[in-house]
C-alpha positions as CSV (number, residue, x, y, z in Angstrom):
1,M,29.0,83.6,40.8
2,P,30.1,82.9,44.4
3,E,32.6,80.1,44.9
4,R,31.5,77.1,46.9
5,P,33.6,75.9,49.8
6,I,35.4,72.7,49.2
7,D,33.9,69.8,51.1
8,E,36.9,67.9,52.5
9,G,34.8,64.8,53.2
10,L,33.5,64.6,49.6
11,E,37.0,65.3,48.3
12,A,38.5,62.4,50.4
13,S,35.7,60.0,49.4
14,T,36.2,60.8,45.7
15,N,39.9,60.2,46.0
16,R,39.4,56.9,47.7
17,W,37.0,55.7,44.9
18,M,39.4,56.9,42.3
19,M,42.2,54.9,44.0
20,A,40.0,51.8,44.3
21,G,39.2,52.1,40.6
22,L,42.9,52.4,39.7
23,I,43.7,49.3,41.8
24,L,40.9,47.4,40.2
25,M,42.1,48.4,36.7
26,V,45.6,47.3,37.5
27,L,44.3,43.9,38.8
28,F,42.4,43.4,35.5
29,V,45.5,44.2,33.5
30,V,47.5,41.6,35.4
31,A,44.7,39.0,35.5
32,F,43.9,39.1,31.7
33,P,47.2,37.6,30.6
34,L,46.8,34.9,33.2
35,Y,43.3,34.1,31.9
36,R,44.6,34.0,28.3
37,Y,47.3,31.6,29.4
38,F,45.1,29.1,31.3
39,E,41.8,29.3,29.5
40,P,42.7,27.4,26.3
41,A,43.6,24.3,28.4
42,N,40.4,24.6,30.3
43,R,38.4,24.8,27.1
44,D,40.2,21.8,25.6
45,E,39.5,19.8,28.7
46,A,35.8,20.8,28.7
47,R,35.5,20.0,25.0
48,A,37.1,16.5,25.6
49,E,34.7,15.9,28.5
50,H,31.7,17.0,26.3
51,L,32.8,14.7,23.5
52,V,33.0,11.7,25.9
53,S,29.6,12.5,27.3
54,L,28.2,12.9,23.8
55,A,29.7,9.6,22.6
56,E,28.2,7.8,25.6
57,H,24.8,9.2,24.8
58,G,25.3,8.3,21.1
59,E,26.3,4.8,22.1
60,S,23.0,4.3,24.0
61,L,21.1,5.7,21.0
62,F,23.0,3.5,18.6
63,V,22.1,0.4,20.6
64,I,18.4,1.3,20.4
65,T,18.1,2.7,16.9
66,C,21.0,1.4,14.8
67,A,22.3,-1.9,16.2
68,P,19.2,-3.9,15.1
69,C,20.3,-3.4,11.5
70,H,24.0,-2.4,11.7
71,G,24.9,-5.0,14.4
72,D,26.5,-4.7,17.8
73,Q,29.2,-2.0,17.9
74,G,28.3,-1.3,14.2
75,L,30.2,-4.4,12.9
76,G,27.5,-5.2,10.4
77,G,24.2,-7.1,10.2
78,I,21.5,-6.8,7.7
79,A,22.9,-3.4,6.9
80,P,26.5,-2.3,6.2
81,A,29.2,-2.2,8.9
82,L,29.7,1.3,10.2
83,N,32.6,0.4,12.6
84,S,35.1,-0.1,9.7
85,Q,38.3,1.7,8.9
86,Q,37.1,2.1,5.3
87,F,33.8,3.7,6.2
88,L,35.1,5.9,9.0
89,T,38.0,7.3,7.0
90,A,35.9,7.8,3.8
91,A,33.0,9.7,5.5
92,N,33.3,12.9,7.4
93,D,31.1,13.9,10.3
94,S,28.7,15.9,8.1
95,Q,28.2,13.0,5.7
96,I,27.6,10.6,8.6
97,S,25.1,13.0,10.1
98,S,23.4,13.4,6.8
99,L,23.0,9.7,6.3
100,I,21.4,9.4,9.7
101,E,19.1,12.5,9.2
102,V,17.9,11.9,5.6
103,G,18.5,8.1,5.2
104,V,19.5,6.4,2.0
105,P,16.8,6.5,-0.7
106,G,16.2,3.1,-2.3
107,T,17.4,1.2,0.7
108,A,15.9,0.2,4.1
109,M,17.8,3.1,5.7
110,A,15.0,5.5,6.6
111,A,15.4,9.1,7.7
112,W,15.9,9.3,11.5
113,S,15.8,13.0,12.0
114,L,12.7,14.8,13.3
115,D,13.0,17.1,10.3
116,Y,12.4,14.2,8.0
117,G,9.8,12.3,10.0
118,G,12.1,10.3,12.3
119,P,12.4,10.2,16.1
120,L,15.8,11.8,16.6
121,T,16.7,15.4,17.3
122,L,19.7,17.0,15.7
123,E,21.5,16.6,19.1
124,D,20.7,12.9,19.0
125,V,22.1,12.6,15.4
126,N,25.2,14.5,16.5
127,A,25.6,12.1,19.5
128,I,25.4,9.0,17.2
129,T,27.9,10.6,14.8
130,T,30.3,11.4,17.7
131,Y,29.9,7.8,18.9
132,L,30.8,6.4,15.5
133,R,33.7,8.8,15.2
134,S,35.0,7.6,18.6
135,L,35.3,4.1,17.1
136,E,37.7,5.2,14.4
137,E,40.9,4.6,16.3
138,T,40.1,0.9,16.9
139,A,37.9,0.2,13.9
140,P,38.7,-3.1,12.2
141,D,39.9,-3.3,8.7
142,N,36.8,-4.4,6.8
143,P,37.1,-3.8,3.0
144,D,33.7,-5.6,2.6
145,W,32.0,-3.2,5.0
146,L,29.3,-2.3,2.5
147,N,27.9,-5.8,2.0
148,P,25.4,-6.7,4.7
149,L,25.9,-10.1,6.5
150,G,22.1,-10.9,6.4
């Protein structure tokens, strides 16, 4: 088989592309540790912003759907106080969400989740739960939180 002549232009172009690829690979190798260093802080900041936004949405939903029974800021009304150290330390987020979603059988607390015939989406339930959890740091000591005022 006859040998083909070497195309100098093709050879130079191939070498340039290989050098560009090598430089790009080196840049990625240098950039990855920087990304790994800065990204956790960015994620933490984004998560905190998301929780604030979710709590604000939850507060507006709470005022409309929960405050008529549980009182302003959840301090109690014709239903138990939810803004209470005792309630917020005893119940985890999953339990709070479940109470909102399914309700409490045998009481006036109806199911609020769309899945159980209520008007709230799971995102809405999560927002209300996040709002209630945001009250925990300043929640009043209320050992009688379970007894409605009305």
